[in-house]
N, C-alpha and C positions, 0 to 999 in steps of 0.2 A: 219599621219603627226606628231601628238602630241607625240606619243610614240617614233617615230624615232628621233625627235628633242631632247626630254628630256633624252633619253637613251645614247646619244652620249658621254656625259661627263662620264658616268659610264664605257662605253666601253674604252674610252681613259685612265681612271684611272686604269682599269683592265690591259690594255696593258702595261702601265707604270710600274705597280707592277710586271708584268710578266718579264719585261726586267731588272728592277733594284731591284726587291724585295720590299716587304712592308717596311714601316718605322719601326724603332726600337720600337717606341711607340705603333704602331699597333700590332707588333708581341707580345709584352709583355702584351697588354691590353686584357681584357675580354669585351664582348659586354655589360655587366652590369655595367662597370666602369663609373663613372661620366664624365670621359674625352671623352667618346664615344658619338657621336651625335645620340640621340634616333630617331630624325626625319628621319635621313638618314636610320636607321635600318628599319623604317616603310615604306620606299619607296623612299623618296627623301627629300633633305634639301632645304627649301625655299631660303636659301642664294645662292644656285647655280642657281636659276631660273632667276634672274634679274641682273646678272652682266652686267655692262656697259649700264644700262638703268636708267631712272629717278627714278626707284624704287630700285636701287642697295642697298643691305643690307650689303655689305662688305663680306669679307671672313668669313666662319664659323670657330670659334676658336676650335672646337672639331674634333675628329678623324672620318674620313670617310674611311671605309675599307670594301671591298666586302666580304672578308672571314668572318668578324665579322657579317655582315648582314646575311649571309647564316646560321651561327650558331644560330643567334637570331631567324630566321624563323623556324629552326628545333625545338628549344625549345618552341617557342610560339605556335606551333601546338600541342605540348604535353600538355602544361599548359599555358593558356593566362596570359601574364605578365602585361597587362594594359598599355603598351606603346602607343597603338593606341588611347586610350582615351585622353592621354596628347597631342598627335599629332592632334587629331580632335579639341581639344580646341584651339590650336594655329592657325590652319587653319581657324577656325571660327573667330578668332580675325582679321586675315588678310582680310577675306571676308567682315566682318562688317566695317572695316576701309575703304575698297574700295567702299562699297555700300554708305557710307556717302559722298564720293567724287562724286559718280554718282548722288546722290540726290541733292547736291549743284549745280552741273552742269546743271541738269534739270531745277532747279529754275532760274538759270541765263538765260538759253535759253528761258524759258517761258516769262521772262521779255523782252528779245530782240525781241521776235516774237509776242508780245502782240498786235501790230497794224495790223497784217496780217489777211486777211479774212479767214473764215473757209475752203473754198475750197483750198486756198494755203497751209494752215496748213495740210490738208489732203494729198495734193500732197507731201509735205515735208516728211511726215511719210512714204508714199509709196516709195519714192525715197530712203529713209534711209534703208528700209527693202530690197530693191533691191541691194543696195550697200553692205549690210552685206552678202547677198547670193553670189554676184559677188566676193567679196573679199575672202570669204572662198573657193570658187571653184578655184580661181586663185592660192591661196596658195597651195591647194591640187594638182593642176595640175603641179606646179613647183616641188613639192616634188616627185610626180610620175615620172616626167621627169628625176630627179636626180637618181631615183632608176632604170631607164632603162625601165619603163613601158610606152612606147611611146603611144600605142593605147589608154590606159586609160586616159593618159594626154590629147591627142587630143580630146577625147570624152568630157572631161570637158571643154576644150576651146571652143568647138562648143556650149555647153550650155551657156557659158559665153557670147558669141557673141549675142545669142538670148536675154539674159537678158539685155545686153547693149542697144539694140534697144528699149526695153520697158523703160529703164531708160531715154534715150534721149527724148522720147515722153513726159514723165512726167516732165522733167526738162525745156523743152522749154518755157512754160508759166512763169516759175519762173525767167527766165533770162531777161524777158522783163523789160526795164527800169533800169537795173543794170549796173553800170559802171564796168570797168575791176578791179578797185581797190576794190570796195565794194564786187564784186562777189568773188574775191580771198580770202577775209577775212571773208566771210559769213560762220558761223558754223551751221550745220544742227542739228545734234543730238550727244549725248554722247554715247560712246560704253558701253553697259550694262555689259560687261565682265571686262574691264580693266580701265574704266573711261576716256579714251582718247577721244578727239574731232575728229569728221570726218566732212569734208566739202562736200557739194553736188557736188563740182567741183573737187574733188580728182580724179586723173587719175588712170589707172589700176595699174601702178607701186606703187603708194602710197597705194592703197587698199591692194595689195598683200603684201607689206612690213608691213602694220599694222597687218593684220590677220595672217601672218606667222611670225611675229616678236616675240622677247623674252617676251616683256611685256604682249601682248595679250595671247600668248601661255602659259606663266607662270601662269597667273590668271585663264586661262581655265583649266589647270592641277589641280590647287588648288581647284577650284569649283567642278570639276569632282571627285577628290579624297575625298573631304568632303562629297559629296553625297553618295559615296560608303561606307564610314565609318558610316554615319548615318543609312543607310540601314542595314549594318551588326549589328550595335548596336541595332536597332529596332528588328531584327531577334533574337538576343540573349535575349532581354527582353521578346519577345513573347514566346520563348522556356522556359524561367524561369517561366513565368506566367502559361504556360500549366503544367509544372512540379509541381508548387505549387497547382494547381487545382487538379491534380492527387493525390498529397499527402493529400489534404483536403478530397478528395473522399475516399481514403483508410483510413484516420483517422476517417472520418465519419462512415465508416463501422465498424471500431474497436470500436468507441463510441457506436454504436448500439449494438454490441456484449456485451460491458461492461454494457450497460443499461439493456439488457435482463438478464445478469448474476446477476446484482444487484437486479432485480425484483425477480428472482428465490431465491436469498439469503434471501430477505425479506419474501418471502413465507415460506421458511424453518424456518426462525426465528419465524414467527407467529405460524407455526405448533409446534415448540419446546415450545413456550410459552403456547400454549393450552395444550400440553402434561404435561408441568410442573404444570400448574394450576390444571389439573385433578389429577395429583399425589399428589399435596399439599392438595386438597380437600379430596382425599381418605385417606391420612395420618391423616389429622385432624379428619376425621370421626372415624378412627380406634382408635386414642388416646382417643377420647371422649368415645368410647364404652368401652375401657379398664378401663378408670378412673371410669366409673359408675359401672361396674360389681363388683369390690372388696368391695365397700362400702355396696352394698346390701348383700354381703356374710358376712362381718363383723357384720353388724347389726343383722343378723339372728344368728350368732354364739355367740354373746354376751348375748343374751337373756337367754339361758340355764345357763350360768355362774351365772348370777344374781339370777336365780331361785335356783341354787344349793347353792349359798352363803347364800341366805335367809333361805334355809332349814337347813343348818348346824348351823346357829347361835343359835337356841334354844338348840341344843345339847351341845354347849359350856357352856351355862348357866346351 
């Protein structure tokens, strides 16, 4: 249902471009140009989701072109361009804003229902859950009927009738003592998806219109797409983390090799130092030996000269 409803605009756009050709701006533009809507390239533009609703954002001022989106998808598969991170941030802003509305609506309902007994509050919650289930099934049944899937649509309608019986049983005690005016204005719960109010007295048509309407389906698409983007981002982070761990492991192995090599080098240095010390000691010993040996020779050689000189002296006289 969601995919069929949200792709209708793209189908119409593609058909229009096939008949009339793309606009001149789209023909000349590249998907990376600032004039091209990056959100549209990433899947859809939120401006297109809420036209003619209370959340209408107006027309998007940027180019939406199917061919440019196809080119972007091709390039993004080769090298991630980061557009999806920007898209995820914007969708998160929309969801946060809507969740604030939901929170305020809950507070208001808690004040209004403060005087109710616990059993009635429990019944209100159970009725609300049944309404959500009924509304979704009704919207899906209508979509299946439009697609020609009659058997599937009838099966859902059978399930809806069984849920309506349960709903009527739960609602009966809540209607006791209520006037027609107060009952029609009674709000039960706020829709957790789009922040719209739902009454326990909403009929089938109202429920189907709500759960199959642009506002609800638009926020449902935003929330689902945001969940997908978060999971994809988490997977990329995990992959990078594993890659870093592998790098650290390989780097650790290289560090061990370097440590062992440094230890071997230190051993070689110590061996060289010992060899150098031994050589130095040997050289020192040799020098000492040589220095001592000539002195002893000279002392022995001088003694005869003195003797001869002394012996010659008398002859001169």
